ZAKOLSE-679357 format. One record per residue: residue number from 1; x, y, z of N, C-alpha, C in turn; chain; residue in three letters. Coordinates in steps of 0.05 Angstrom, whole numbers, plus 32768, in hexadecimal, padded with zeros to 4 digits. Each point is the difference from the previous one (the first is absolute). Layout:
<atoms>
ATOM pos n_px n_py n_pz ca_px ca_py ca_pz c_px c_py c_pz unit code
ATOM NUM    X    Y    Z     X     Y     Z    X    Y    Z    A  ALA
...
</atoms>
This chain:
<atoms>
ATOM pos n_px n_py n_pz ca_px ca_py ca_pz c_px c_py c_pz unit code
ATOM   1 80B9 7F28 82BC  800A  800B  7FE8 7FEA 8003 7FEC    A  UNK
ATOM   2 7FFD 8018 7FF3  7FEA  8004  7FED 8004 7FF0 7FE7    A  UNK
ATOM   3 7FEB 7FF5 7FF6  8002  7FF1  7FE6 7FF7 8012 7FEA    A  UNK
ATOM   4 8009 7FF8 7FE8  7FFA  8011  7FE8 7FEB 7FF2 7FEF    A  UNK
ATOM   5 7FF3 8010 7FEF  7FEC  7FF5  7FEE 7FE4 8001 800C    A  UNK
ATOM   6 7FEC 7FF8 7FF1  7FE5  8000  800A 7FFC 7FEF 8019    A  UNK
ATOM   7 7FF3 800A 8013  7FFB  7FF2  8019 7FE2 7FF9 8003    A  UNK
ATOM   8 7FFA 7FE9 800B  7FE4  7FF9  8004 7FF2 8012 8014    A  UNK
ATOM   9 7FE7 8006 7FFA  7FF0  800F  8013 7FF4 7FEC 8014    A  UNK
ATOM  10 7FF7 800B 8016  7FF2  7FEE  8013 7FE4 7FFB 7FF5    A  UNK
ATOM  11 7FF4 7FE9 8008  7FE6  7FF8  7FF5 7FE9 8012 8009    A  UNK
ATOM  12 8004 800F 8015  7FEB  8011  800B 800C 801B 8006    A  UNK
ATOM  13 7FEE 8015 7FFD  800A  801B  8007 7FFD 8003 801E    A  UNK
ATOM  14 8004 8019 800A  8000  8005  801D 7FE4 7FFB 800C    A  UNK
ATOM  15 7FEB 7FFF 7FF0  7FE5  7FFC  800A 7FF7 7FE3 7FFE    A  UNK
ATOM  16 8012 7FEE 7FF7  7FF9  7FE4  7FFE 7FF2 7FF9 7FE6    A  UNK
ATOM  17 7FFE 8014 7FED  7FF3  7FFB  7FE7 8014 7FF5 7FEC    A  UNK
ATOM  18 7FF6 7FF0 7FED  8012  7FF5  7FEB 800A 8017 7FEE    A  UNK
ATOM  19 8019 7FFD 7FF8  800C  8013  7FEE 7FF4 7FFD 7FE4    A  UNK
ATOM  20 7FFD 8015 7FF2  7FF7  7FFF  7FE4 8019 7FFD 7FEE    A  UNK
ATOM  21 7FFC 7FF6 7FE9  8015  7FFC  7FEC 8007 801C 7FF4    A  UNK
ATOM  22 801A 8007 8002  800A  8018  7FF2 8002 7FF8 7FE3    A  UNK
ATOM  23 7FED 8008 7FF0  7FFE  7FF7  7FE4 8018 8008 7FF0    A  UNK
ATOM  24 8009 8019 8002  8016  8009  7FF0 801A 7FF1 8007    A  UNK
ATOM  25 8004 7FFB 8019  8018  7FF1  8008 7FFD 7FE2 7FF8    A  UNK
ATOM  26 7FE8 7FF5 8002  7FFC  7FE4  7FF8 8005 7FFD 7FE2    A  UNK
ATOM  27 7FF5 8012 7FF0  8005  7FFE  7FE3 801D 8003 7FFA    A  UNK
ATOM  28 800D 8013 800D  801D  8004  7FFB 8010 7FE7 8007    A  UNK
ATOM  29 7FFA 7FF4 8017  800F  7FE8  8008 7FFA 7FE8 7FED    A  UNK
ATOM  30 7FE7 7FFD 7FF8  7FF8  7FEA  7FEF 8009 8004 7FE4    A  UNK
ATOM  31 7FFB 8017 7FF4  8006  8004  7FE4 801D 8008 7FFA    A  UNK
ATOM  32 800B 8012 8010  801B  800A  7FFA 8016 7FEE 800D    A  UNK
ATOM  33 7FFA 7FF4 8017  8013  7FF0  800E 7FFB 7FE2 7FFD    A  UNK
ATOM  34 7FEB 7FF9 7FF2  7FF9  7FE4  7FF9 7FFE 7FEE 8019    A  UNK
ATOM  35 7FF5 800B 8015  7FFC  7FF0  8018 7FE6 7FF0 7FFF    A  UNK
ATOM  36 7FFE 7FEB 800E  7FE8  7FF0  8001 7FEC 800E 8012    A  UNK
ATOM  37 7FE6 7FF8 7FFE  7FEC  800C  8012 8007 7FFA 801D    A  UNK
ATOM  38 800B 7FE9 8005  8008  7FF9  801C 8016 8013 800A    A  UNK
ATOM  39 8014 8005 7FEF  8016  8012  8008 7FF5 801D 8004    A  UNK
ATOM  40 7FEF 8009 7FEE  7FF5  801B  8002 7FEF 8001 801A    A  UNK
ATOM  41 7FF0 7FEC 8005  7FEF  7FFF  8018 8011 8001 8019    A  UNK
ATOM  42 8016 7FF2 8000  8012  8000  8017 800B 801B 8005    A  UNK
ATOM  43 8009 800E 7FEB  800C  801A  8003 7FEB 8014 800A    A  UNK
ATOM  44 7FE7 7FFE 7FF5  7FEB  8013  8007 7FF1 7FF8 8019    A  UNK
ATOM  45 8005 7FE8 800A  7FF3  7FF8  8019 7FE3 7FF8 7FFB    A  UNK
ATOM  46 7FFA 7FF6 7FE9  7FE4  7FF7  7FFA 8002 7FE4 7FF2    A  UNK
ATOM  47 7FEA 7FF4 7FFC  8000  7FE5  7FF4 8005 8002 7FE2    A  UNK
ATOM  48 800B 7FEB 7FF4  8003  8000  7FE3 7FE6 8003 7FF1    A  UNK
ATOM  49 7FEA 7FF5 800C  7FE6  8003  7FF3 7FF7 801D 8000    A  UNK
ATOM  50 8006 800E 8016  7FF8  801D  8001 800F 8010 7FEA    A  UNK
ATOM  51 8019 7FFA 7FFD  8010  800D  7FEB 7FF4 7FFA 7FE4    A  UNK
ATOM  52 7FFC 7FE6 7FFB  7FF5  7FF8  7FE6 7FE5 800D 7FFB    A  UNK
ATOM  53 7FEE 8000 8013  7FE6  800B  7FFC 8001 801E 7FFA    A  UNK
ATOM  54 8013 800E 800C  8001  801E  7FFC 800E 8008 7FE7    A  UNK
ATOM  55 8013 7FF0 7FF5  800F  8009  7FE9 7FFD 7FF0 7FE6    A  UNK
ATOM  56 7FF1 7FE9 8001  7FFF  7FEF  7FE9 7FF5 800E 7FE7    A  UNK
ATOM  57 7FEE 8013 8004  7FF5  800E  7FE9 8013 8016 7FF5    A  UNK
ATOM  58 8015 8006 800F  8012  8015  7FF7 8019 7FF6 7FF1    A  UNK
ATOM  59 8005 7FE6 8002  8018  7FF5  7FF4 7FFB 7FFA 7FE2    A  UNK
ATOM  60 8016 8002 7FF0  7FFD  7FFB  7FE3 7FF7 7FE4 7FFA    A  UNK
ATOM  61 7FF1 7FFD 7FEC  7FF7  7FE6  7FF6 800E 7FFA 7FE6    A  UNK
ATOM  62 7FFD 7FE8 7FF5  800B  7FFB  7FE6 7FF5 8013 7FEA    A  UNK
ATOM  63 7FE7 8008 8003  7FF4  8013  7FED 800E 801B 8003    A  UNK
ATOM  64 8007 8008 8018  800E  8019  8004 801B 8000 7FF3    A  UNK
ATOM  65 800E 7FEA 8003  801B  7FFD  7FF4 7FFD 8001 7FE1    A  UNK
ATOM  66 7FED 7FF2 7FF6  7FFC  8000  7FE3 7FFA 801D 7FF6    A  UNK
ATOM  67 7FEF 800E 800E  7FF9  801B  7FF9 8019 8012 8000    A  UNK
ATOM  68 8010 7FFD 8015  8018  8010  8002 8014 7FFA 7FE9    A  UNK
ATOM  69 8002 7FE8 7FF9  8013  7FF8  7FEA 7FF6 8008 7FE5    A  UNK
ATOM  70 7FE5 8003 7FFC  7FF5  8005  7FE6 7FEF 801A 8000    A  UNK
ATOM  71 8004 8012 8013  7FEF  8017  8003 7FFE 8011 7FE6    A  UNK
ATOM  72 8016 8006 7FF3  7FFF  8010  7FE8 7FEE 7FF4 7FEA    A  UNK
ATOM  73 8002 7FE6 7FFD  7FEF  7FF2  7FEC 7FE3 8000 8008    A  UNK
ATOM  74 7FFB 7FFC 801A  7FE5  8000  800A 7FF3 801C 7FFC    A  UNK
ATOM  75 8010 8015 8007  7FF5  801B  7FFC 7FFB 8006 7FE3    A  UNK
ATOM  76 8012 7FF7 7FEF  7FFC  8003  7FE3 7FE7 7FF3 7FF6    A  UNK
ATOM  77 7FFA 7FE8 800B  7FE8  7FF1  7FF8 7FE7 800F 800A    A  UNK
ATOM  78 8000 800A 8018  7FE9  800E  800B 7FFC 801A 7FEF    A  UNK
ATOM  79 8015 800D 7FF9  7FFF  8018  7FEF 7FF2 7FF9 7FE6    A  UNK
ATOM  80 8007 7FEA 7FF4  7FF4  7FF8  7FE7 7FE2 7FFA 8004    A  UNK
ATOM  81 7FF9 7FF3 8016  7FE4  7FFA  8006 7FF0 801A 8003    A  UNK
ATOM  82 800B 8013 800E  7FF3  801A  8004 7FFB 800E 7FE5    A  UNK
ATOM  83 8015 8001 7FF0  7FFE  800D  7FE6 7FEC 7FF2 7FEE    A  UNK
ATOM  84 7FFE 7FE5 8002  7FED  7FF1  7FEF 7FE3 8006 8008    A  UNK
ATOM  85 7FFC 800B 8018  7FE5  8007  8009 7FF6 801A 7FF3    A  UNK
ATOM  86 8013 800F 7FF5  7FF8  8019  7FF3 7FF4 7FFA 7FE5    A  UNK
ATOM  87 7FE7 8008 7FFD  7FF2  7FFE  7FE6 7FF2 801A 7FFC    A  UNK
ATOM  88 7FF1 8002 7FEA  7FF3  8019  7FF9 7FED 8009 8016    A  UNK
ATOM  89 7FF1 7FED 800B  7FEC  8007  8015 800E 800A 8019    A  UNK
ATOM  90 8015 7FF3 8008  800F  8008  8018 800E 801A 7FFD    A  UNK
ATOM  91 800A 8006 7FE8  800E  8019  7FFB 7FED 8018 8004    A  UNK
ATOM  92 7FE6 7FFB 7FFC  7FEC  8016  8003 7FF9 8005 801D    A  UNK
ATOM  93 8008 7FED 8012  7FF9  8002  801C 8018 8008 8011    A  UNK
ATOM  94 7FFD 800D 8016  8015  8009  8011 8012 7FEA 800B    A  UNK
ATOM  95 7FF6 7FE8 8007  8011  7FEC  800B 8017 7FF8 7FED    A  UNK
ATOM  96 7FFD 8005 7FE6  8016  7FFA  7FEE 801A 800F 8008    A  UNK
ATOM  97 7FFC 8019 8009  8017  800F  800A 800E 7FF2 8017    A  UNK
ATOM  98 7FF1 7FF4 8010  800C  7FF1  8016 8010 7FE8 7FF6    A  UNK
ATOM  99 7FF5 7FF3 7FEB  800F  7FEA  7FF4 801A 8009 7FF3    A  UNK
ATOM 100 7FFF 8017 7FF3  8018  800A  7FF3 8015 8007 8016    A  UNK
ATOM 101 7FF6 800E 8015  8012  8007  8016 800D 7FE7 800D    A  UNK
ATOM 102 7FF0 7FEB 8004  800A  7FE7  800B 8015 7FF4 7FEE    A  UNK
ATOM 103 7FFA 8001 7FE5  8013  7FF4  7FED 801A 8010 8001    A  UNK
ATOM 104 7FFF 801A 8002  8018  8011  8001 8010 7FF9 801A    A  UNK
ATOM 105 7FF2 7FFE 8016  800E  7FF9  8019 800D 7FE5 7FFE    A  UNK
ATOM 106 7FF2 7FED 7FF5  800C  7FE5  7FFE 8018 8000 7FED    A  UNK
ATOM 107 7FFF 8011 7FEB  8016  8002  7FED 8019 800B 800F    A  UNK
ATOM 108 7FFC 8014 8011  8017  800B  8010 800B 7FEA 8013    A  UNK
ATOM 109 7FEE 7FF2 800D  8009  7FEB  8013 800E 7FEA 7FF1    A  UNK
ATOM 110 7FF6 7FF8 7FE9  800D  7FEC  7FF0 801D 8009 7FF9    A  UNK
ATOM 111 8003 8019 7FF7  801B  800A  7FF9 8012 8000 8018    A  UNK
ATOM 112 7FF5 8008 8017  8011  8000  8018 8009 7FE3 8006    A  UNK
ATOM 113 7FEF 7FED 7FFE  8007  7FE4  8006 8015 7FF6 7FEC    A  UNK
ATOM 114 8000 800A 7FE8  8014  7FF8  7FEC 801A 8011 8001    A  UNK
ATOM 115 8001 8013 8013  8017  8011  8003 8002 8015 7FEB    A  UNK
ATOM 116 7FEA 8008 7FF4  8000  8014  7FEB 7FF6 801A 800B    A  UNK
ATOM 117 8007 8016 7FF1  7FF8  801A  8009 7FE2 8004 7FFF    A  UNK
ATOM 118 7FF6 8010 8013  7FE4  8008  7FFF 7FFD 801E 7FFD    A  UNK
ATOM 119 8016 800D 7FFB  7FFF  801D  7FFC 800E 8007 7FE5    A  UNK
ATOM 120 7FF6 8016 7FF5  800D  800A  7FE8 8016 8012 8009    A  UNK
ATOM 121 8018 7FFC 7FF4  8017  8010  8007 8008 8010 7FE8    A  UNK
ATOM 122 8005 8019 8003  8009  8012  7FEB 801E 7FFB 7FFC    A  UNK
ATOM 123 8008 7FF4 7FEA  801C  7FF9  7FFB 8012 8019 8000    A  UNK
ATOM 124 7FF5 8017 7FF8  8010  8018  8000 8008 8008 801D    A  UNK
ATOM 125 7FED 7FFD 8012  8006  8006  801C 8015 7FEC 800B    A  UNK
ATOM 126 7FFC 7FE6 7FFA  8013  7FEC  8009 801C 8005 7FF4    A  UNK
ATOM 127 8001 8007 7FE7  8019  8006  7FF3 800E 8018 800C    A  UNK
ATOM 128 7FF1 8015 8006  800B  8018  800D 800A 7FF9 801C    A  UNK
ATOM 129 7FF1 7FF0 800E  8009  7FF8  801B 8019 7FF0 7FFF    A  UNK
ATOM 130 8002 7FED 7FED  8018  7FF0  7FFC 8018 8012 7FF9    A  UNK
ATOM 131 7FFC 8013 7FEF  8016  8013  7FF9 8009 8010 8018    A  UNK
ATOM 132 7FED 8008 8011  8007  800F  8018 8010 7FEF 8013    A  UNK
ATOM 133 7FF8 7FE7 8003  800F  7FEE  8012 801C 7FFA 7FF5    A  UNK
ATOM 134 8002 7FFD 7FE6  801B  7FFB  7FF4 8011 8019 8004    A  UNK
ATOM 135 7FF5 8018 7FFE  8010  8018  8004 8009 8002 801D    A  UNK
ATOM 136 7FEE 7FF9 8013  8007  8000  801C 8016 7FEC 8006    A  UNK
ATOM 137 7FFF 7FE8 7FF3  8015  7FEC  8003 801B 800B 7FF6    A  UNK
ATOM 138 8000 800D 7FE8  8019  800B  7FF5 800B 8015 8013    A  UNK
ATOM 139 7FEE 8011 800B  8009  8015  8013 800C 7FF4 8019    A  UNK
ATOM 140 7FF4 7FEB 800A  800B  7FF3  8018 801B 7FF4 7FFA    A  UNK
ATOM 141 8003 7FF3 7FE9  8019  7FF4  7FF9 8016 8016 7FFD    A  UNK
ATOM 142 7FF8 8017 7FF4  8013  8016  7FFD 8009 800A 801B    A  UNK
ATOM 143 7FED 8004 8013  8007  800A  801A 8011 7FEB 8010    A  UNK
ATOM 144 7FFA 7FE7 7FFC  8010  7FEB  800E 801C 8000 7FF4    A  UNK
ATOM 145 8002 8004 7FE6  801A  8001  7FF3 8011 8017 800B    A  UNK
ATOM 146 7FF3 8016 8005  800D  8018  800B 800C 7FFA 801B    A  UNK
ATOM 147 7FF4 7FED 800F  800A  7FF9  801A 8015 7FEA 7FFF    A  UNK
ATOM 148 8008 7FF9 7FE8  8014  7FEA  7FFC 7FF5 7FE5 8009    A  UNK
ATOM 149 7FE7 7FFC 7FFE  7FF4  7FE6  8007 8001 7FEE 7FE8    A  UNK
ATOM 150 800A 7FE8 8004  8001  7FED  7FEB 7FEE 7FE8 8006    A  UNK
ATOM 151 7FFB 7FF0 7FED  7FF0  7FE8  8005 800F 7FEB 800F    A  UNK
ATOM 152 801B 8002 8002  8010  7FEB  800D 8005 8006 801D    A  UNK
ATOM 153 8003 8019 8007  8007  8007  801C 7FEE 8017 8009    A  UNK
ATOM 154 7FFF 8004 801A  7FEE  8014  800B 8009 801C 7FF9    A  UNK
ATOM 155 801A 8007 8005  8008  801B  7FFC 801D 8003 7FF6    A  UNK
ATOM 156 800C 7FEB 7FF7  801B  8002  7FF5 8015 8000 8016    A  UNK
ATOM 157 7FF9 8003 8019  8014  8000  8016 8005 7FE5 800B    A  UNK
ATOM 158 7FF3 7FEC 7FF6  8002  7FE5  800B 801A 7FF3 7FF8    A  UNK
ATOM 159 800F 7FF3 8012  8018  7FF2  7FFA 7FFC 7FE3 7FF9    A  UNK
ATOM 160 7FE7 7FF6 8002  7FFA  7FE4  7FF9 7FFB 7FFE 7FE3    A  UNK
ATOM 161 800E 7FEE 7FF2  7FFC  7FFE  7FE3 7FE3 7FF9 7FF9    A  UNK
ATOM 162 7FF7 800A 7FE9  7FE4  7FFB  7FF8 7FFB 7FE2 7FFF    A  UNK
ATOM 163 7FE9 7FF8 8008  7FF8  7FE3  7FFF 800A 7FF0 8018    A  UNK
ATOM 164 8012 800C 8011  800A  7FF1  8017 7FF2 800B 8019    A  UNK
ATOM 165 7FF6 7FED 8010  7FF2  8008  8018 8013 7FFB 8017    A  UNK
ATOM 166 8000 8012 8014  8012  7FFD  8017 7FF0 8005 8019    A  UNK
ATOM 167 7FF7 7FEB 800D  7FF0  8003  8018 8010 7FFD 801A    A  UNK
ATOM 168 801A 7FFA 7FFD  8011  7FFC  8017 800A 801B 8009    A  UNK
ATOM 169 7FFC 8007 8019  8008  801A  800A 801E 8004 7FFF    A  UNK
ATOM 170 8010 7FEB 8004  801D  8003  7FFE 8008 8007 7FE4    A  UNK
ATOM 171 7FF3 7FF3 7FED  8006  8006  7FE4 7FF8 801C 7FF8    A  UNK
ATOM 172 7FEA 800A 800C  7FF8  801B  7FFB 8014 8014 800C    A  UNK
ATOM 173 8009 7FFA 8018  8014  8012  800D 801A 8001 7FF0    A  UNK
ATOM 174 8008 7FE9 7FF5  8019  7FFF  7FF0 7FFC 8012 7FE7    A  UNK
ATOM 175 7FE8 7FFE 7FF4  7FFB  800F  7FE8 7FFF 801E 8005    A  UNK
ATOM 176 7FF7 8008 8018  7FFE  801C  8007 801A 800C 8008    A  UNK
ATOM 177 8012 7FF0 800D  8019  800A  800A 8013 8008 7FEA    A  UNK
</atoms>
């Protein structure tokens, strides 16, 4: 009978060579499924040490977690540092343009991290679009009303009182007869 889920590989391939660690699968099993190195090694058919050696540099560290939790503030701080590097002498040189571009990019990234817009939106266009959508909604409601569709029943031909559900086939047959 076939078993389900990840299955261990054999320790050697058809030529008798040791299997290599499938890095993407090892990271997935370790990071997303929270398996131990021993469990990952068993599934992949390699030693726990082989798994550890191949993926240890890819897994998040406490520093990574801190950065993820405080990314917007960190980007804001770097942006401030870059802008503070701009002085009269630097403004006269081309690299200052690079600093300004970096500051702008960091500003966009900071706004994204904070869930804020990074694009300018023309409110007139948005208002027109909203008005068009509201008109489409009114038109749909009018056309549905013309078909005698109500919010309570599908088409007005239903014999089941509003709010009452009838899943019993005998009850449905009685209502139809």
